[in-house]
N, C-alpha and C positions, 0 to 999 in steps of 0.2 A: 182903285180907291177903296179903302176899308172904312166902313161906318159902324157905329154902335147903336143899338136900340133895344129897349125893353120889349120882350115878347108880348107884353100886355098892350102895347101901343098898336094902333091900326097899321096894317101893311100899306105901303104906297109903291107906286111905280118907280120912285126914286131909289128904293131899297136895292134894286138889282137882285142878285143871287142871295137868298136868305138862309143863313146857317145858324141853327141853335147850337151853342157851345157849352151847354150845361149838361152834367151827367144825369140829373133827375129831370123828369118831365115837369114843366111848370103847372102848379095847381090852378084849376079852373079854366084852363085853356084847351079848347078842342083842337084836334089836328087840322080841321078845316079853317078855324079862326087864325091859327098860327101861320098858315100859308108858307110852310117851309119848303125849301128846295132840298135841304139836307139837315139831318140831326147828327152831328159829329160828336157824340158823347164821349168818345175815346180821347178827345183832345182836352177835355175838362180836367181840372186838378183831381188828384187821387182823393178817395173818400177820407183818408186820414188828414191830408192837407186841408181839404175843405172844412172839416170839422174843427181842426186846430185854428184856422183863420177866423172862422165865425164872423166874418165881415167887420172885424175890429180894426179901425183905421190905424191904431198904434202898431199893429202887426203888418201893415201894408208893405213896407220895404222888404221885410224878411219873407213875407208871403210871395212877393214877386220873385225874389232870388230862388226860393225853393221851387216855385212853379216853373221858372225858366229851366232849372235843372231837369225837372220832369219832362218838359217839352224837348230838351236836347236829346233825351233818351227815347222819346216817343216819335221816332222818325216816320213811321207809317202815317200817323195822323197829321203830323205837321207837313209832310210832303204832299199829302192829299189836299190840304187846305191851301198850300202855296200854289199848287197846280190850278186850283179853282180861281185863285186871285189873279194868276197870270193870264187866264183866258177870259175872265169876265170883266166887263167895264166897271162894275160896282159890286161889292160884296158887303152885306150887312151881317155883323155878328150879333146874334140875339141872345139875351140873357134875361133871367127872371128877378135878379136881386133888386131890392129897393134902392140900395146905395148905388148910384150911377157913376160914382167916382172910384170906389174901391171894390172891384169885382173881377172875376176871372176873365171876362171879355175885355175889359180895359187892359189888364195885364197881358192877355194874348195879343191884342193889337200892338201894344208896346214891343212885345217880343218879335212880332212879324215885321215891324218897321225898323228894328235896330240893325 
């Protein structure tokens, strides 16, 4: 089961294996508070794509299309995450974005579940 959660929310036992999927470390969050099992920054969108998107909902469909292309080419990171998902009962993808509907973790979950 893949879940999504803002890294700023409290960790819970229901989270299972916690993976930060942002390229940049979230502001104001210590490593202890984040309670990560893994920071998989290589699976995040490229710097160029992240800046182009800028969390603009109007760009969401195109962002997902471009990000999925990046993920298709990033086999090392996607295979690593798929392996974790296959062995863990629950995996929570953590993100820092304020927009909980239009962010790379949502797109990544969509990609993994297709």
